C-alpha positions, 0 to 999 in steps of 0.5 A: 863764218861757215865754211862749206866744203864740197867733195866732188868726183867726176860729176860736174853737172851735179856739182854745178847744181850743188853750188848754185843751190847754195848761192840761191838758198843760203842768204842770212849766213856769211860763208865761203865755198871750197871744192875738192875734186878727185881725178879732176877732168878738164870740163870740171876745171873749166866750169869752176874757172868760168862759172865760179871764180869766187869758189876755192877750187882744189883739183886732185890728179887721182881719186884720193877718196872721200876722207882726203878730199874732206881733209883738204876742204877743212884744212883750207877753211877759215870758218868757225863751223863746217858744212861738209857736202857731197857734190850731188847734194842740193841745198834747200831754202833755210836748210843750212841756217837751221842746222847752223843755229841748232849746232851753235845753240848746243855745245854738246853736239859734235855732228849733225845731219839733216833729213835727206830726200831723193830727188823725187822727195822720198826719204833716203836712209841717212841715220843708222845704228852701228854695224855688227859683223853680220850686217854686211852679208845681210846687206850684200847677199840673198840672206838679207831676204830672210825674215830674221835678216830683215828684222836685223836690217830694219833695226840697223836702218832705224825703221822704228824711228819716224824721223819727225823729231831730232834724235841722237843716233849712232852714226850719220851718212857722210853726204851732209854733215855740219860741225864746229871747229872746236869739236873738230879740233878735239876729234880730228880728221876722218881716219885716212885708213878708210879710202871710201866707205865706213869713214863716216861711221868711224868718225861718228864713233870718235865724236861719241867717244870724245863726248860729243853727240851725233844728231839727226835733225829732220827740221832741215831737209836736203836733196841727194842724188845717191848712186850706189856704186858698190851695189850694181849687178847681182850678188855674184857679179857685184862680188867679183866684178865691182871694185867698189864692193871690194873697197867696201869689204876692205873698209869693213875689215879695217873698221871691225879690226879697229873696234872689235870688242868695244862697246857702243860709245853712244850708250857709254856717253849717256851712262856717264852723263847719268852718273854725273847727274846723280852726283 
């Protein structure tokens, strides 16, 4: 069985579209749907009771963050495989089946993510190289417009990759991730120290460290309404007035403190594999 665990936060309209897209487009897979909802409002609660009584629904009084909602979804699941979705994702025909077959056929895969498109079907960046300390100020300030910064950001965003074939990547955006229970049991939950932001980066690192590949899989496509809460307003306004910017900065501090001085685990994975192949 596949457990589809959806994380939602104050977005009942998109959540409804998300669940309906699963029910409409996932046809040849036995699955269950689990919804964890942060800071649950009455309209969301009523919608779930009236429109989706067959869905396991777990409301939270507070905004507990992405990691905690994902934890709840996994803990309440029964499947041998998990599909973690944000509530603003729309599943397309055969997208889930293709991902599941891909994961089942290769035990070396830890996390797999599809090609993610905006609602107008333009490409959305969802696979990346690992952050360097300079990446964040380049992304969040005027420095990012300078030629050397653009070169760095193009590398971070993997602009050299055409997204036409599957590829091992450093990390995937957490909006859509599929994994097996077996790999999860070795790696464990998302790190609870990250309330929001970089928890997906951290998780991908840990999958690589535990001997599992992280793979971008463009044969599967899904749609994502991506609201950039941490980037509203200009640089100064965002820095001083947007709480999500400060959450992002806080997560970055925790991330670099945790991994400072450590090498890229993806590179180490293939170095170790090459050594084994030579023996």
